[in-house]
BABA-785837 format. One line per 8 residues: number of its first residue (from 1); their letters; for each residue z, y, x of N, C-alpha, C, O. Coordinates in steps of 0.2 Angstrom, whole numbers, always signed. Example, Ala and Ser with C-alpha at 12.3 -4.5 7.8 and 13.67 -1.06 7.14 Angstrom:
1> AS> +39 -28 +66 +39 -22 +62 +39 -16 +66 +42 -17 +71; +35 -11 +64 +36 -5 +68 +39 +0 +64 +40 +6 +67 $
% end
This chain:
1> MGAMHKAA> +240 -234 +13 +246 -232 +9 +248 -238 +10 +254 -237 +11; +247 -244 +10 +251 -249 +9 +254 -248 +15 +260 -247 +15; +252 -246 +22 +257 -246 +28 +260 -242 +28 +264 -242 +33; +262 -236 +23 +266 -231 +22 +272 -235 +19 +278 -235 +21; +270 -238 +12 +276 -242 +9 +278 -245 +13 +284 -245 +14; +275 -251 +18 +279 -257 +24 +284 -251 +28 +290 -252 +29; +281 -246 +30 +285 -242 +36 +292 -240 +33 +297 -239 +36; +291 -238 +25 +296 -235 +23 +303 -242 +21 +309 -242 +21 $
9> DIIYFLDG> +299 -247 +20 +304 -252 +19 +306 -255 +25 +312 -258 +25; +303 -255 +32 +306 -255 +38 +312 -250 +40 +317 -252 +43; +310 -243 +39 +315 -240 +42 +319 -237 +37 +323 -232 +38; +319 -241 +29 +326 -241 +27 +329 -246 +28 +335 -245 +28; +328 -254 +30 +331 -258 +32 +334 -258 +38 +339 -261 +40; +330 -254 +42 +335 -254 +48 +339 -250 +50 +342 -251 +55; +341 -246 +44 +345 -242 +44 +346 -237 +49 +352 -236 +50; +341 -233 +52 +341 -228 +56 +341 -232 +64 +340 -229 +69 $
17> EGLGSISQ> +343 -238 +64 +342 -242 +71 +336 -240 +74 +331 -241 +71; +336 -238 +80 +330 -239 +85 +325 -233 +82 +320 -233 +85; +326 -227 +77 +322 -223 +75 +321 -217 +78 +316 -214 +77; +327 -214 +83 +326 -210 +86 +323 -204 +86 +325 -200 +82; +319 -203 +92 +315 -197 +91 +309 -198 +87 +307 -193 +84; +305 -205 +85 +299 -204 +80 +300 -201 +75 +296 -198 +72; +308 -201 +72 +308 -199 +64 +304 -191 +66 +300 -190 +61; +304 -188 +70 +300 -181 +70 +293 -183 +71 +290 -179 +67 $
25> DIAVSLRP> +291 -187 +74 +283 -189 +74 +281 -191 +67 +276 -190 +64; +284 -194 +65 +284 -198 +57 +283 -191 +51 +278 -190 +48; +289 -188 +52 +288 -182 +48 +283 -178 +48 +281 -177 +43; +280 -175 +55 +274 -171 +58 +268 -175 +53 +264 -172 +50; +268 -181 +54 +262 -185 +54 +261 -187 +45 +256 -189 +42; +266 -185 +42 +266 -189 +34 +265 -180 +31 +261 -181 +26; +266 -174 +34 +263 -167 +30 +257 -167 +26 +256 -165 +20; +253 -169 +30 +245 -167 +28 +245 -174 +21 +241 -173 +16 $
33> FIDDERGS> +249 -180 +21 +249 -184 +16 +252 -182 +10 +250 -184 +4; +256 -178 +10 +260 -175 +5 +255 -171 -1 +256 -171 -7; +251 -169 +2 +245 -164 -1 +239 -169 -3 +235 -168 -7; +239 -175 -1 +233 -179 -3 +231 -177 -9 +236 -175 -12; +224 -179 -12 +221 -180 -18 +223 -185 -22 +224 -184 -28; +224 -190 -18 +226 -197 -21 +235 -196 -25 +239 -194 -21; +236 -198 -31 +243 -199 -32 +248 -203 -27 +253 -202 -25; +244 -208 -27 +248 -214 -24 +249 -214 -17 +252 -218 -13 $
41> VRSAAILL> +246 -208 -13 +245 -208 -7 +251 -204 -6 +256 -205 -2; +251 -197 -10 +257 -193 -10 +263 -195 -12 +268 -193 -9; +263 -201 -17 +270 -204 -18 +273 -209 -13 +279 -211 -12; +267 -211 -9 +269 -215 -3 +272 -213 +3 +277 -216 +6; +269 -207 +5 +271 -201 +12 +278 -199 +10 +283 -198 +14; +279 -197 +2 +286 -194 +1 +290 -198 +2 +295 -196 +4; +289 -205 -1 +295 -210 +0 +295 -210 +7 +300 -208 +9; +292 -212 +11 +292 -213 +18 +295 -206 +20 +301 -207 +23 $
49> LGNVVSRV> +294 -201 +20 +298 -195 +23 +304 -196 +19 +309 -195 +23; +306 -198 +13 +314 -200 +11 +317 -203 +14 +322 -202 +16; +314 -209 +15 +318 -214 +20 +319 -213 +26 +324 -215 +29; +315 -207 +30 +315 -207 +38 +323 -202 +37 +328 -203 +40; +321 -197 +32 +327 -193 +31 +333 -196 +31 +337 -195 +36; +333 -199 +25 +340 -204 +24 +343 -207 +29 +349 -209 +28; +340 -209 +35 +341 -214 +40 +341 -211 +47 +341 -214 +52; +341 -203 +47 +340 -201 +55 +349 -201 +55 +353 -201 +51 $
57> KDPGKPIV> +350 -202 +62 +358 -203 +63 +360 -196 +66 +366 -194 +65; +356 -191 +70 +359 -186 +71 +357 -180 +69 +355 -176 +73; +357 -177 +62 +356 -172 +59 +356 -166 +62 +351 -162 +61; +360 -165 +66 +360 -159 +72 +355 -158 +77 +355 -154 +81; +350 -162 +77 +344 -161 +82 +339 -157 +78 +336 -159 +73; +338 -149 +82 +335 -145 +80 +328 -146 +77 +325 -144 +72; +326 -149 +81 +318 -152 +81 +315 -156 +74 +309 -156 +72; +322 -160 +72 +321 -164 +67 +322 -159 +62 +317 -157 +58 $
65> QQEIINCL> +329 -155 +63 +330 -153 +55 +323 -146 +56 +323 -142 +51; +319 -143 +60 +313 -140 +57 +307 -144 +56 +302 -140 +54; +307 -150 +57 +301 -153 +53 +304 -156 +45 +301 -157 +41; +311 -156 +44 +311 -156 +37 +311 -148 +33 +308 -148 +28; +313 -145 +35 +313 -137 +33 +305 -137 +32 +303 -136 +26; +300 -138 +36 +293 -136 +36 +291 -141 +30 +286 -141 +28; +296 -146 +26 +293 -148 +21 +297 -149 +14 +297 -154 +11; +300 -143 +14 +306 -142 +8 +300 -138 +4 +300 -140 -2 $
73> LPLLLHLE> +296 -133 +5 +293 -131 -1 +288 -135 -3 +286 -133 -8; +285 -139 +0 +279 -144 -2 +284 -149 -7 +281 -153 -11; +290 -150 -7 +292 -155 -10 +295 -151 -15 +295 -155 -20; +297 -147 -16 +300 -143 -22 +293 -141 -27 +294 -143 -33; +287 -138 -25 +280 -137 -28 +279 -146 -30 +277 -147 -36; +280 -150 -27 +277 -157 -30 +282 -159 -35 +282 -165 -36; +286 -156 -38 +292 -157 -42 +286 -156 -47 +286 -160 -52; +282 -153 -47 +277 -152 -54 +271 -155 -55 +266 -154 -59 $
81> DRDESVTL> +271 -160 -50 +264 -164 -49 +262 -168 -55 +266 -170 -59; +255 -168 -56 +254 -172 -61 +254 -180 -62 +253 -183 -67; +258 -183 -56 +258 -188 -56 +266 -189 -55 +269 -186 -50; +269 -194 -59 +275 -196 -62 +279 -198 -56 +285 -197 -54; +275 -204 -53 +280 -206 -48 +281 -200 -42 +287 -200 -40; +276 -195 -39 +277 -191 -35 +283 -186 -37 +287 -184 -34; +282 -185 -42 +288 -180 -47 +295 -184 -44 +299 -181 -40; +296 -192 -46 +301 -194 -44 +302 -195 -37 +308 -194 -35 $
89> RCKLTLFR> +298 -197 -33 +300 -199 -26 +301 -191 -23 +305 -191 -19; +299 -185 -25 +301 -178 -26 +308 -177 -26 +310 -175 -21; +311 -178 -30 +316 -176 -34 +323 -180 -26 +327 -177 -23; +321 -188 -26 +325 -192 -22 +323 -189 -15 +328 -189 -11; +318 -188 -12 +318 -185 -5 +320 -176 -4 +321 -174 +1; +320 -173 -9 +322 -166 -9 +331 -167 -8 +334 -163 -5; +333 -173 -12 +339 -174 -13 +344 -174 -7 +348 -171 -4; +338 -180 -4 +340 -183 +4 +339 -177 +9 +342 -177 +14 $
97> CAVFLRWA> +335 -172 +9 +335 -168 +12 +339 -162 +13 +340 -158 +18; +343 -161 +6 +348 -157 +7 +355 -159 +8 +359 -155 +9; +355 -166 +8 +360 -169 +10 +360 -168 +17 +365 -166 +20; +354 -169 +21 +353 -169 +28 +355 -162 +31 +358 -161 +36; +353 -158 +27 +353 -150 +29 +361 -148 +29 +364 -143 +33; +363 -152 +24 +371 -151 +22 +372 -144 +17 +376 -140 +17; +367 -144 +12 +366 -138 +8 +374 -140 +4 +377 -145 +2; +375 -134 +3 +383 -132 -2 +380 -135 -10 +374 -136 -12 $
105> HLKTLFRS> +386 -137 -13 +385 -139 -20 +381 -146 -21 +380 -147 -27; +379 -149 -17 +375 -155 -18 +374 -158 -25 +369 -161 -27; +381 -158 -29 +382 -161 -36 +378 -156 -40 +373 -158 -43; +379 -149 -39 +374 -144 -44 +368 -147 -43 +365 -149 -48; +364 -148 -38 +357 -150 -37 +356 -157 -40 +351 -157 -44; +360 -160 -40 +359 -167 -42 +359 -166 -49 +354 -167 -52; +365 -164 -52 +363 -162 -60 +356 -158 -62 +354 -160 -67; +353 -152 -58 +348 -150 -58 +342 -155 -60 +338 -155 -64 $
113> MAWDGYSR> +343 -158 -53 +337 -163 -53 +337 -167 -60 +332 -168 -63; +343 -171 -62 +344 -174 -67 +341 -173 -73 +337 -177 -76; +345 -167 -76 +347 -163 -83 +342 -158 -85 +338 -157 -89; +343 -154 -80 +340 -147 -80 +333 -148 -80 +330 -153 -78; +330 -140 -83 +323 -140 -84 +321 -139 -76 +325 -138 -71; +314 -138 -76 +311 -135 -67 +313 -129 -66 +317 -128 -61; +312 -125 -70 +315 -117 -70 +322 -116 -67 +322 -112 -62; +327 -121 -69 +335 -119 -67 +333 -123 -60 +335 -120 -55 $
121> LLKYVCKC> +330 -129 -58 +329 -131 -53 +327 -125 -46 +330 -123 -41; +321 -123 -48 +318 -120 -45 +321 -114 -42 +320 -111 -37; +326 -112 -48 +331 -106 -44 +336 -109 -40 +338 -107 -35; +338 -114 -42 +342 -115 -38 +341 -117 -30 +344 -115 -25; +336 -121 -30 +333 -122 -23 +333 -117 -19 +336 -115 -14; +325 -112 -23 +325 -106 -19 +330 -102 -16 +329 -98 -10; +338 -101 -20 +343 -99 -17 +343 -104 -10 +342 -101 -5; +345 -109 -10 +345 -113 -4 +341 -112 +1 +343 -109 +6 $
129> LMQNESHI> +335 -113 -2 +329 -112 +2 +330 -103 +7 +328 -103 +13; +332 -99 +4 +333 -92 +6 +339 -90 +9 +340 -85 +12; +344 -95 +10 +350 -94 +15 +349 -91 +21 +353 -87 +24; +343 -95 +24 +342 -92 +32 +335 -87 +31 +330 -89 +29; +337 -81 +33 +333 -78 +32 +324 -78 +36 +318 -75 +34; +326 -81 +41 +320 -83 +45 +315 -86 +44 +309 -86 +47; +317 -91 +38 +311 -96 +36 +307 -94 +31 +302 -97 +30; +311 -87 +27 +307 -85 +23 +300 -84 +23 +296 -86 +19 $
137> PKFLYQAL> +297 -80 +29 +289 -79 +30 +286 -86 +30 +280 -86 +27; +287 -92 +32 +284 -97 +33 +286 -100 +25 +282 -105 +24; +289 -99 +21 +288 -102 +14 +285 -98 +11 +280 -100 +7; +285 -91 +11 +280 -88 +7 +272 -90 +8 +268 -91 +4; +272 -90 +16 +264 -92 +19 +262 -99 +15 +256 -100 +12; +268 -104 +16 +268 -110 +11 +264 -110 +5 +258 -112 +4; +268 -106 +1 +267 -104 -6 +260 -100 -8 +259 -101 -13; +255 -95 -3 +251 -95 -2 +245 -99 -2 +240 -98 -5 $
145> EYLESSQT> +248 -104 +2 +241 -110 +2 +240 -114 -4 +235 -117 -6; +248 -116 -6 +247 -118 -13 +244 -114 -18 +242 -118 -22; +243 -109 -19 +238 -105 -23 +232 -108 -26 +230 -108 -32; +229 -111 -19 +223 -115 -19 +223 -122 -23 +218 -125 -25; +229 -124 -25 +230 -131 -25 +224 -132 -31 +221 -127 -34; +224 -139 -31 +219 -142 -36 +221 -143 -43 +218 -143 -48; +228 -144 -41 +233 -142 -47 +236 -137 -50 +239 -133 -47; +235 -136 -58 +237 -131 -60 +244 -129 -60 +246 -124 -58 $
153> TIRHSAAL> +248 -134 -62 +255 -134 -63 +258 -132 -55 +263 -129 -54; +254 -135 -49 +257 -134 -43 +256 -125 -40 +259 -122 -37; +249 -124 -43 +248 -116 -41 +252 -112 -46 +254 -107 -43; +255 -113 -53 +258 -110 -55 +264 -111 -52 +266 -105 -51; +270 -115 -50 +274 -115 -46 +276 -112 -41 +282 -112 -39; +270 -111 -37 +269 -107 -29 +269 -100 -32 +274 -96 -30; +265 -97 -38 +265 -91 -40 +273 -89 -41 +276 -85 -38; +276 -92 -47 +284 -93 -47 +287 -93 -41 +290 -88 -39 $
161> FIGKQSKF> +286 -97 -37 +291 -96 -31 +290 -90 -27 +294 -88 -23; +283 -87 -26 +282 -80 -23 +287 -76 -27 +292 -74 -25; +285 -74 -33 +288 -69 -38 +294 -69 -37 +297 -64 -37; +299 -76 -38 +306 -75 -35 +310 -72 -30 +316 -70 -29; +304 -72 -25 +306 -70 -17 +308 -62 -18 +313 -60 -15; +306 -58 -21 +306 -50 -22 +315 -52 -23 +318 -49 -19; +318 -55 -28 +326 -55 -30 +329 -57 -21 +334 -54 -19; +325 -61 -17 +329 -62 -12 +328 -57 -6 +332 -57 -2 $
169> T> +321 -54 -6 +320 -49 +0 +322 -42 -3 +321 -37 +1 $
% end
């Protein structure tokens, strides 16, 4: 966990210099830690992911884009995490992902994160996620896995996400 915090600091201060192709490797390596049982580990992994996303110099790289897309649903569901530091870091990292992916209406997303309730944010982010229909099966599969989460709020959010997909399909 301490190593993730140090890596997050280094990446942040490097401002993306020398990050290059390792950004994809970092994103792939962090994915299992986002679901770790320890809140401090989840929080550190999400912080590091956010710093990587914010420092990638070439957002057009499809491989990096794909890894970021793979992290979107876990970030969305962990907005309901029982650990408040995880929730706060998810908001920041999800916003950084939205900027990276060039989502429209970033001000609306930011406002939803800051002032609206989770249900409005879920609705908005679901709409953004469903813009590319080829990702829907992957998001649904991920949501199904979260139905077995140890956290009731995350299981509930996964079920809500699956239910909302009937409006988009």
